[in-house]
Backbone bond lengths (Angstrom), bond angles and torsions (degrees), N, CA, C in turn:
res aa  C-N    CA-C-N  psi(-1)  N-CA   C-N-CA  omega(-1)  CA-C   N-CA-C  phi
1 M - - - 1.501 - - 1.525 107.84 -
2 L 1.303 118.43 -39.03 1.422 124.26 -179.63 1.513 113.38 -60.44
3 A 1.381 112.10 -41.72 1.444 120.52 176.85 1.571 113.51 -65.67
4 I 1.314 112.18 -35.73 1.549 116.00 175.08 1.445 111.33 -70.01
5 Y 1.375 113.89 -47.32 1.496 112.03 173.49 1.441 119.26 -56.67
6 S 1.282 117.83 -31.54 1.477 121.66 -177.37 1.560 109.35 -74.40
7 V 1.326 117.26 -38.60 1.403 115.77 177.66 1.510 114.72 -70.10
8 L 1.378 116.43 -35.73 1.427 114.44 174.88 1.525 114.49 -70.86
9 I 1.376 119.75 -32.20 1.402 122.04 174.67 1.515 114.32 -63.29
10 I 1.323 115.05 -39.34 1.566 122.51 177.58 1.485 107.22 -64.08
11 A 1.412 117.22 -43.23 1.573 120.00 -173.79 1.461 104.69 -64.73
12 V 1.328 118.47 -47.53 1.517 119.54 -173.67 1.536 112.00 -65.13
13 S 1.266 115.12 -38.73 1.459 122.68 177.24 1.508 112.19 -62.70
14 L 1.341 117.24 -44.64 1.444 118.78 177.81 1.430 115.38 -64.40
15 V 1.404 114.92 -43.11 1.453 117.17 175.62 1.491 115.79 -63.07
16 G 1.340 116.50 -43.38 1.435 120.87 175.31 1.580 113.26 -58.34
17 G 1.290 111.63 -44.51 1.531 113.83 -176.33 1.466 109.36 -78.04
18 S 1.157 125.33 -18.08 1.561 125.67 -178.33 1.498 109.90 -78.72
19 L 1.329 121.22 -24.65 1.427 121.28 -173.24 1.522 113.80 -60.74
20 P 1.417 119.07 -51.80 1.518 117.40 177.85 1.486 112.50 -70.39
21 L 1.320 122.31 -12.36 1.448 125.57 -174.34 1.492 113.33 -97.52
22 L 1.226 123.66 -29.91 1.471 123.00 -165.59 1.615 109.34 -102.67
23 Y 1.336 115.92 8.23 1.500 115.03 -179.66 1.532 102.55 -134.60
24 N 1.240 116.81 144.32 1.480 125.21 -177.68 1.575 108.60 -80.86
25 W 1.368 117.97 77.59 1.326 120.59 179.38 1.507 112.78 -72.38
26 S 1.438 117.01 147.25 1.466 112.66 177.19 1.518 109.05 -80.04
27 S 1.393 113.20 174.04 1.450 118.32 -176.55 1.540 109.80 -61.01
28 K 1.334 120.20 -43.77 1.464 123.49 179.88 1.433 109.97 -63.33
29 Q 1.311 122.05 -44.23 1.433 123.00 174.78 1.505 116.29 -56.14
30 L 1.336 112.89 -46.98 1.411 118.12 178.50 1.420 114.26 -63.74
31 H 1.390 118.83 -39.92 1.501 115.94 174.66 1.504 114.49 -69.92
32 L 1.355 120.69 -22.83 1.420 118.33 169.88 1.490 114.12 -71.36
33 F 1.341 118.53 -33.38 1.465 124.20 168.29 1.495 111.03 -53.90
34 T 1.355 111.86 -39.58 1.507 114.62 -177.28 1.513 111.03 -70.35
35 G 1.405 117.33 -28.15 1.457 118.27 175.56 1.538 108.35 -66.72
36 L 1.334 118.19 -38.82 1.504 119.01 -179.47 1.531 105.32 -67.08
37 S 1.318 119.23 -39.99 1.480 120.20 179.59 1.509 113.35 -62.85
38 A 1.316 114.52 -40.55 1.523 120.29 175.58 1.458 114.27 -56.18
39 G 1.381 112.94 -45.93 1.444 121.23 -178.46 1.535 107.27 -66.11
40 F 1.276 121.35 -37.22 1.472 121.93 175.16 1.450 113.29 -64.31
41 F 1.355 115.52 -45.98 1.547 116.73 -173.71 1.468 108.55 -63.65
42 I 1.467 117.93 -43.04 1.430 123.70 -173.08 1.560 107.43 -71.14
43 A 1.250 119.32 -40.53 1.521 121.82 179.66 1.470 112.48 -67.72
44 A 1.354 112.53 -39.56 1.593 118.74 -177.79 1.547 106.95 -66.03
45 A 1.330 116.92 -40.70 1.500 116.73 176.94 1.491 113.20 -62.37
46 F 1.292 118.55 -48.31 1.487 120.38 -177.52 1.550 115.73 -75.98
47 L 1.328 113.33 -34.34 1.513 116.79 -174.95 1.476 114.79 -92.58
48 I 1.249 118.68 -28.65 1.481 121.33 -177.54 1.517 114.05 -116.40
49 L 1.349 117.62 -59.46 1.567 119.37 -172.21 1.525 112.24 -68.83
50 I 1.272 119.22 -45.23 1.476 119.09 -176.84 1.620 110.97 -68.37
51 P 1.281 118.87 -47.24 1.527 121.56 176.48 1.504 110.77 -59.02
52 E 1.373 123.68 -40.53 1.369 127.20 -178.06 1.533 109.65 -73.74
53 A 1.369 119.12 -30.50 1.364 118.91 -179.02 1.562 111.33 -81.20
54 V 1.336 114.24 -28.52 1.531 120.28 172.93 1.582 108.41 -70.41
55 E 1.250 117.63 -38.99 1.391 121.47 -176.65 1.565 112.97 -73.68
56 N 1.317 116.50 -29.08 1.398 116.89 -178.02 1.494 115.52 -105.02
57 S 1.304 119.96 18.27 1.440 126.11 -178.65 1.550 109.17 -165.37
58 D 1.305 114.51 173.75 1.378 117.20 179.73 1.643 110.19 -64.77
59 P 1.405 115.74 128.09 1.484 116.43 -169.35 1.535 110.83 -58.79
60 H 1.330 117.24 -45.98 1.496 120.99 179.30 1.491 111.81 -56.72
61 D 1.239 119.38 -44.55 1.434 125.61 -178.74 1.534 109.70 -66.80
62 A 1.274 115.38 -40.20 1.487 121.23 -176.72 1.482 109.59 -69.93
63 L 1.369 118.82 -40.23 1.491 118.01 179.04 1.478 109.69 -73.61
64 L 1.288 118.74 -25.59 1.497 119.64 179.89 1.509 108.09 -72.75
65 L 1.325 118.70 -35.49 1.538 119.70 179.55 1.462 109.71 -77.08
66 V 1.360 123.60 -19.93 1.378 125.41 165.86 1.618 113.09 -57.99
67 V 1.238 103.79 -48.08 1.624 110.09 177.90 1.531 107.97 -65.12
68 V 1.325 115.23 -42.97 1.493 118.01 178.20 1.492 114.45 -57.11
69 G 1.266 116.71 -48.18 1.518 124.18 177.73 1.497 107.72 -56.45
70 L 1.304 120.64 -49.14 1.482 123.68 -175.32 1.595 108.57 -64.33
71 V 1.327 113.58 -49.31 1.557 117.45 -174.71 1.595 105.55 -68.43
72 A 1.289 122.18 -30.66 1.457 120.54 179.73 1.435 109.41 -68.17
73 V 1.271 119.17 -47.06 1.506 119.27 178.90 1.543 110.22 -64.34
74 L 1.276 119.41 -38.23 1.412 123.93 175.46 1.538 113.70 -56.00
75 F 1.398 114.70 -47.11 1.433 120.17 174.14 1.369 114.76 -61.68
76 I 1.348 116.59 -47.35 1.524 118.19 -179.01 1.454 112.59 -61.20
77 E 1.299 115.74 -52.12 1.496 125.75 -173.37 1.519 110.39 -69.40
78 R 1.283 123.68 -45.86 1.473 126.20 -163.76 1.594 106.48 -103.29
79 V 1.277 121.01 -9.16 1.517 121.67 -175.03 1.481 105.64 -118.89
80 I 1.373 114.92 -69.85 1.498 113.98 -171.03 1.424 113.33 -72.11
81 L 1.361 119.17 -53.70 1.489 118.79 -174.99 1.564 113.17 -69.78
82 T 1.288 118.75 -33.38 1.451 124.22 179.79 1.567 107.38 -68.16
83 R 1.280 117.48 -41.62 1.523 119.45 178.15 1.468 111.94 -66.24
84 H 1.477 117.62 -38.14 1.337 120.25 177.85 1.406 109.36 -67.66
85 H 1.321 122.82 -39.38 1.464 126.07 179.74 1.517 113.36 -64.16
86 T 1.328 114.03 -43.79 1.564 123.57 177.50 1.501 110.05 -60.04
87 H 1.412 113.55 -43.38 1.573 115.57 -178.11 1.410 113.83 -61.79
88 H 1.295 114.99 -36.32 1.479 119.89 -170.34 1.554 117.16 -98.80
89 H 1.405 112.56 -10.21 1.427 116.87 -174.45 1.534 114.49 -138.07
90 E 1.388 112.79 36.98 1.420 121.55 -168.73 1.576 110.16 -65.21
91 H 1.275 120.01 -17.69 1.509 122.96 -177.52 1.613 110.64 -111.65
92 E 1.267 112.51 11.92 1.564 110.48 -179.75 1.516 110.02 -85.98
93 H 1.378 114.84 162.29 1.377 125.00 -175.77 1.589 109.96 -65.49
94 L 1.301 116.00 155.64 1.529 119.52 -176.04 1.522 110.16 -62.08
95 D 1.285 117.18 -33.60 1.504 124.36 -173.18 1.535 104.74 -65.16
96 D 1.368 119.62 -37.85 1.426 123.15 176.04 1.569 111.05 -62.87
97 G 1.184 115.77 -35.36 1.514 122.69 -179.91 1.550 108.62 -67.49
98 C 1.352 114.16 -40.28 1.513 119.01 177.96 1.512 108.97 -70.45
99 E 1.314 116.95 -39.98 1.457 118.73 177.98 1.587 109.00 -57.35
100 H 1.372 113.61 -45.40 1.515 116.83 -177.43 1.448 108.27 -63.53
101 V 1.330 122.22 -44.08 1.410 120.47 175.14 1.512 118.18 -53.95
102 H 1.414 111.33 -40.08 1.494 120.26 174.47 1.496 110.19 -59.78
103 A 1.338 115.55 -40.99 1.484 118.33 -177.62 1.525 109.88 -65.23
104 L 1.345 115.39 -39.88 1.441 117.59 178.63 1.571 111.11 -62.06
105 T 1.370 113.00 -42.41 1.390 117.90 -179.00 1.514 111.61 -58.34
106 S 1.342 112.36 -45.30 1.511 113.08 -177.67 1.507 113.23 -71.92
107 T 1.296 117.27 -24.21 1.467 121.60 170.41 1.559 112.92 -67.97
108 A 1.220 114.07 -45.99 1.475 120.27 -179.77 1.654 107.12 -62.52
109 A 1.345 113.76 -45.90 1.413 117.70 179.52 1.518 115.16 -61.99
110 F 1.446 114.07 -40.92 1.373 115.94 177.17 1.511 114.10 -62.77
111 V 1.302 117.71 -43.90 1.458 123.55 177.01 1.451 110.21 -57.12
112 G 1.315 118.22 -53.08 1.488 116.71 -174.97 1.542 110.37 -67.15
113 L 1.207 119.03 -42.69 1.586 120.33 176.44 1.536 111.87 -64.09
114 A 1.347 114.56 -31.38 1.533 114.64 177.64 1.459 109.96 -71.09
115 V 1.377 124.25 -37.47 1.387 125.59 178.88 1.628 105.76 -62.45
116 H 1.253 114.88 -50.16 1.491 118.06 179.06 1.526 109.48 -56.64
117 G 1.380 116.09 -49.05 1.492 113.74 -177.83 1.458 115.30 -63.28
118 I 1.318 119.21 -35.50 1.466 120.23 177.80 1.428 110.17 -66.31
119 M 1.289 125.43 -39.81 1.464 131.64 173.60 1.525 109.94 -58.77
120 D 1.304 114.39 -44.71 1.506 114.77 175.86 1.499 110.71 -66.35
121 G 1.328 119.54 -42.55 1.415 120.58 179.71 1.515 108.88 -61.86
122 F 1.228 126.28 -47.69 1.480 123.02 176.58 1.458 114.39 -55.49
123 A 1.378 114.03 -44.02 1.499 118.10 -178.25 1.469 110.30 -67.11
124 L 1.346 117.23 -40.19 1.481 115.72 172.81 1.521 118.48 -61.17
125 G 1.305 114.22 -42.69 1.477 120.36 178.96 1.562 107.98 -60.87
126 V 1.246 118.58 -46.30 1.509 123.08 179.75 1.531 111.56 -62.44
127 A 1.270 113.31 -50.06 1.413 119.92 -175.63 1.558 115.32 -64.90
128 S 1.399 114.21 -38.16 1.403 121.01 -178.69 1.660 108.18 -69.40
129 M 1.246 117.75 -27.37 1.413 124.49 -175.37 1.601 108.19 -82.43
130 V 1.380 111.42 -37.72 1.481 116.98 -170.99 1.575 110.09 -83.47
131 E 1.303 119.21 -45.39 1.433 123.75 -174.66 1.479 108.88 -151.44
132 E 1.356 120.91 122.93 1.374 123.89 -172.62 1.569 114.56 -65.58
133 E 1.315 116.46 -33.39 1.519 122.57 -175.43 1.531 104.21 -73.29
134 V 1.277 117.31 -38.16 1.542 121.62 -178.63 1.515 109.43 -67.87
135 G 1.363 115.28 -40.11 1.430 120.12 178.57 1.483 106.97 -67.20
136 A 1.298 123.36 -38.36 1.481 121.32 -178.69 1.528 111.14 -64.05
137 A 1.365 113.16 -46.12 1.424 120.94 -174.74 1.509 107.61 -64.60
138 L 1.318 122.97 -39.86 1.385 128.09 177.84 1.583 110.79 -62.20
139 F 1.307 111.78 -45.41 1.418 119.49 -179.00 1.639 109.91 -59.76
140 T 1.287 112.07 -42.33 1.493 114.92 178.43 1.457 110.75 -60.47
141 A 1.356 114.35 -46.06 1.507 121.07 179.92 1.590 107.63 -57.14
142 I 1.269 120.34 -47.18 1.499 120.94 -177.08 1.480 110.35 -68.90
143 I 1.195 123.86 -47.00 1.402 123.77 -175.52 1.537 110.54 -71.65
144 A 1.283 122.83 -26.45 1.393 125.66 175.81 1.559 113.10 -57.85
145 H 1.359 119.78 -39.13 1.403 125.00 -179.42 1.523 117.58 -105.25
146 K 1.343 111.54 -7.25 1.470 114.05 -172.99 1.528 112.57 -65.34
147 G 1.417 118.80 -38.94 1.419 124.62 -178.05 1.536 111.00 -59.06
148 I 1.356 114.76 -51.17 1.338 119.05 -178.54 1.583 116.56 -67.92
149 E 1.350 110.17 -30.02 1.482 122.80 174.03 1.587 108.86 -58.09
150 V 1.254 110.50 -54.50 1.516 112.66 -175.60 1.589 112.26 -72.90
151 L 1.299 114.57 -27.01 1.406 119.76 174.43 1.571 113.03 -61.28
152 A 1.286 109.01 -46.68 1.512 118.62 174.11 1.555 110.27 -57.53
153 L 1.274 117.92 -48.65 1.435 122.23 177.91 1.538 116.85 -58.68
154 A 1.318 112.31 -43.51 1.510 121.17 -179.69 1.506 108.85 -68.83
155 T 1.419 118.33 -33.36 1.414 118.89 174.11 1.545 114.61 -60.47
156 T 1.368 112.66 -38.70 1.532 114.39 176.22 1.586 110.21 -63.70
157 F 1.381 117.13 -35.12 1.399 119.41 -179.04 1.583 110.97 -61.93
158 R 1.447 111.96 -38.68 1.479 113.96 -176.17 1.618 105.17 -70.99
159 L 1.284 118.87 -37.73 1.494 121.94 -175.93 1.564 104.18 -60.59
160 A 1.374 118.00 -41.28 1.414 120.51 -174.11 1.586 109.82 -77.61
161 E 1.401 116.45 -5.61 1.532 120.11 178.82 1.445 107.68 66.53
162 F 1.279 122.07 33.03 1.459 124.50 162.44 1.479 113.41 -57.02
163 S 1.336 120.34 146.52 1.492 122.89 177.85 1.573 105.40 -67.57
164 I 1.318 113.20 154.46 1.503 119.37 177.21 1.640 104.66 -53.71
165 R 1.361 112.69 -53.78 1.492 113.71 -172.07 1.580 111.91 -58.71
166 R 1.377 116.44 -39.07 1.477 119.12 178.23 1.562 107.95 -65.09
167 S 1.333 115.40 -42.60 1.449 113.66 -173.36 1.534 109.00 -69.00
168 M 1.383 117.93 -44.54 1.461 116.18 -179.86 1.482 111.17 -59.62
169 F 1.292 118.79 -38.72 1.434 123.74 178.61 1.552 109.25 -57.54
170 L 1.334 118.28 -45.58 1.473 122.56 177.51 1.517 112.19 -65.08
171 V 1.309 117.16 -43.15 1.442 123.67 178.12 1.570 110.55 -58.69
172 A 1.415 112.83 -49.16 1.444 117.87 -179.79 1.562 109.28 -60.30
173 A 1.367 115.35 -47.90 1.460 118.38 179.93 1.555 113.46 -56.31
174 F 1.384 112.32 -43.88 1.401 118.55 176.69 1.527 112.30 -60.37
175 S 1.332 118.93 -43.70 1.396 123.94 -175.77 1.575 113.42 -64.43
176 L 1.364 117.77 -13.65 1.475 121.26 175.47 1.424 113.84 -90.70
177 L 1.407 117.51 -9.24 1.502 115.79 -169.26 1.564 109.33 -66.08
178 V 1.350 116.95 -44.02 1.422 117.60 -174.60 1.567 109.69 -66.40
179 P 1.285 120.68 -45.60 1.495 122.52 -178.42 1.514 108.46 -61.29
180 V 1.315 118.06 -47.97 1.422 123.81 -176.23 1.641 111.21 -63.53
181 A 1.382 111.69 -46.14 1.493 114.11 173.40 1.512 111.55 -60.50
182 A 1.408 119.73 -38.48 1.481 120.43 -176.08 1.496 108.94 -62.17
183 F 1.319 119.23 -47.73 1.409 121.89 -175.05 1.516 111.28 -70.72
184 A 1.366 116.80 -33.74 1.466 122.13 178.93 1.623 110.07 -66.20
185 A 1.339 114.43 -24.29 1.423 117.64 -171.87 1.508 108.45 -85.26
186 V 1.299 120.70 -15.26 1.532 125.52 -179.86 1.402 113.95 -58.89
187 P 1.366 121.02 -49.76 1.564 118.72 178.86 1.458 114.14 -83.38
188 L 1.410 117.19 1.08 1.357 120.35 -170.06 1.598 112.47 -117.84
189 I 1.402 110.17 18.77 1.573 117.37 -179.48 1.472 116.15 -60.12
190 D 1.250 113.20 -39.01 1.584 118.06 -176.41 1.552 103.81 -72.76
191 F 1.320 118.83 -48.82 1.458 122.06 -175.94 1.543 110.97 -59.93
192 M 1.327 114.82 -39.44 1.567 118.59 -175.53 1.470 115.18 -72.72
193 E 1.258 118.68 -14.02 1.448 124.28 -175.27 1.610 107.38 -62.93
194 G 1.275 120.46 -30.47 1.397 118.76 -174.36 1.612 111.88 -96.81
195 I 1.341 115.44 5.88 1.485 118.13 -175.97 1.554 109.78 -93.26
196 E 1.289 113.84 140.88 1.422 122.28 -175.38 1.672 104.08 -87.86
197 V 1.289 111.06 92.44 1.496 115.61 -169.71 1.621 106.02 -75.46
198 G 1.333 119.56 -11.06 1.391 121.37 175.92 1.481 114.50 -65.93
199 F 1.355 117.70 -32.63 1.492 119.22 -171.69 1.564 111.66 -66.63
200 P 1.318 118.18 -51.60 1.533 117.26 178.34 1.592 108.45 -61.19
201 L 1.202 120.95 -34.72 1.491 126.58 -179.40 1.626 105.88 -63.56
202 A 1.276 115.29 -48.52 1.514 119.37 176.05 1.574 113.05 -57.78
203 L 1.285 116.52 -44.01 1.354 121.79 178.24 1.503 112.27 -63.37
204 A 1.325 115.64 -43.58 1.470 121.81 176.55 1.635 111.11 -62.29
205 A 1.337 111.98 -35.04 1.504 119.55 179.31 1.559 107.36 -58.05
206 G 1.365 112.97 -45.30 1.458 121.19 -178.73 1.377 114.31 -59.73
207 T 1.430 114.48 -44.01 1.432 123.86 176.46 1.564 111.55 -58.06
208 F 1.426 114.53 -49.15 1.296 122.61 178.38 1.525 116.65 -51.29
209 L 1.364 106.13 -49.67 1.538 112.59 -178.42 1.583 112.01 -62.30
210 Y 1.310 113.50 -40.79 1.475 119.41 -178.14 1.594 106.71 -61.06
211 V 1.355 117.19 -53.73 1.406 123.03 -176.55 1.404 111.30 -57.58
212 G 1.416 119.77 -44.07 1.321 123.77 -174.63 1.565 116.41 -69.51
213 I 1.400 109.67 -45.60 1.436 116.91 -173.64 1.575 110.94 -86.18
214 C 1.241 118.48 -45.94 1.531 126.14 -171.23 1.493 109.71 -86.05
215 D 1.307 122.33 -35.58 1.457 120.74 -179.59 1.560 116.72 -103.59
216 L 1.305 118.89 -46.57 1.423 124.92 -169.36 1.557 109.99 -80.32
217 L 1.295 117.07 -43.90 1.437 120.83 -174.91 1.602 110.03 -65.46
218 P 1.288 121.50 -44.64 1.445 118.55 172.82 1.530 115.35 -58.78
219 E 1.321 115.64 -40.11 1.424 122.06 176.62 1.489 112.10 -58.01
220 A 1.427 115.16 -46.93 1.387 120.31 -177.93 1.581 117.05 -57.75
221 F 1.330 110.19 -33.86 1.556 116.02 -176.83 1.523 106.79 -99.01
222 H 1.300 124.36 5.12 1.436 124.78 -176.94 1.391 114.79 -58.14
223 L 1.367 118.34 -42.24 1.443 115.16 -178.24 1.501 115.28 -110.57
224 E 1.359 114.84 18.87 1.446 121.19 -179.17 1.546 109.10 -98.22
225 K 1.293 120.13 129.77 1.444 121.39 178.99 1.413 113.77 -75.87
226 R 1.445 117.70 -42.69 1.475 122.22 177.56 1.517 110.73 -109.81
227 G 1.270 119.97 -17.05 1.417 123.09 178.25 1.498 122.73 77.29
228 Y 1.444 111.02 11.08 1.487 113.39 -176.95 1.502 112.57 -57.13
229 R 1.411 111.53 -55.32 1.577 118.94 -177.31 1.474 111.32 -57.46
230 A 1.340 113.54 -45.30 1.510 114.57 -175.43 1.505 108.73 -62.79
231 F 1.323 115.14 -43.20 1.519 121.26 178.16 1.549 111.62 -56.28
232 L 1.299 116.04 -46.70 1.481 120.10 179.75 1.504 110.54 -69.17
233 M 1.315 124.85 -26.62 1.398 124.50 177.13 1.616 107.10 -77.77
234 V 1.282 120.42 -37.25 1.419 118.60 174.00 1.494 112.01 -62.55
235 V 1.348 120.03 -41.98 1.491 123.19 -176.74 1.506 102.94 -68.39
236 L 1.375 120.42 -40.58 1.458 117.80 -176.86 1.535 110.98 -63.53
237 G 1.336 117.02 -36.93 1.504 115.21 176.02 1.435 113.33 -66.73
238 I 1.388 121.25 -31.31 1.405 123.84 177.84 1.562 109.48 -70.07
239 V 1.299 113.78 -46.91 1.513 120.41 -178.19 1.539 107.92 -61.97
240 F 1.264 117.78 -45.96 1.450 124.04 176.74 1.486 114.75 -54.01
241 M 1.307 119.91 -45.56 1.423 127.97 -179.70 1.583 106.15 -70.46
242 Y 1.319 115.42 -40.39 1.506 114.77 -178.27 1.597 109.49 -66.23
243 I 1.317 118.64 -33.68 1.412 120.59 -179.82 1.608 110.85 -70.35
244 I 1.301 111.36 -34.27 1.430 117.30 176.82 1.555 110.16 -59.87
245 T 1.433 112.23 -49.41 1.471 118.78 -174.55 1.598 108.01 -63.42
246 L 1.257 116.03 -31.47 1.539 117.95 -179.86 1.542 107.26 -74.86
247 M 1.302 119.50 -34.46 1.397 120.29 -177.37 1.488 118.99 -77.17
248 T 1.411 106.60 -30.62 1.572 112.10 -176.81 1.596 108.71 -103.43
249 G 1.282 120.98 4.09 1.410 118.18 177.19 1.593 114.68 84.05
250 H 1.366 116.77 8.33 1.493 119.52 176.72 1.513 114.61 -69.91
251 S 1.319 118.82 -17.38 1.429 119.23 -172.30 1.536 109.26 -72.85
252 H 1.379 112.07 148.09 1.505 117.19 -170.74 1.564 105.89 -124.62
């Protein structure tokens, strides 16, 4: 069953990730996609990651780690990497600077989603070995949001103007994270019982919040004069994620 789950998760991930990559979207359409992605990241942090982190570890420590995750990405993206970029590219055109920021956004999104995906994979592997019904329920929860998750990630690749080949490679690599983590968890079930799984989830939540609020929201409204459409796309992303939490039992 774990092998079947893995194949289906990979298939859904590849389909979701290919949508922003295999069609020549206009700049306005791509920025509206970004609004949808922003809503997804923000809702996923508040509705899935933070509640699960609080439930699986000390609430105060979990919330503190959410802040640590957000501040860490802020420091890396806006201090270290921006200073490095400014030092080496002082005379480059402004568009190149925007492209660099988009690349940082996609990197932060990839890292945050990767942590979440690995945790999902570990949970799926353990659940599938312990009880078949629990494994099936968790698989349903994962596959319900995996497509929109990878779609959001691929949208950041398009904004960063990654090549189609590079983007598809990253999407393919990301789609393997959950299956690989699931199979890796099987021989480590006894060892993993003493690990506070809430801590990495809390750090991932901080990453999600930063990417959604600080990176994706400004991009979503970048080309909008009044912002109505971008706002609706953000709300749609939040509502969509909320419906998924209700359908899959992630609501707390």
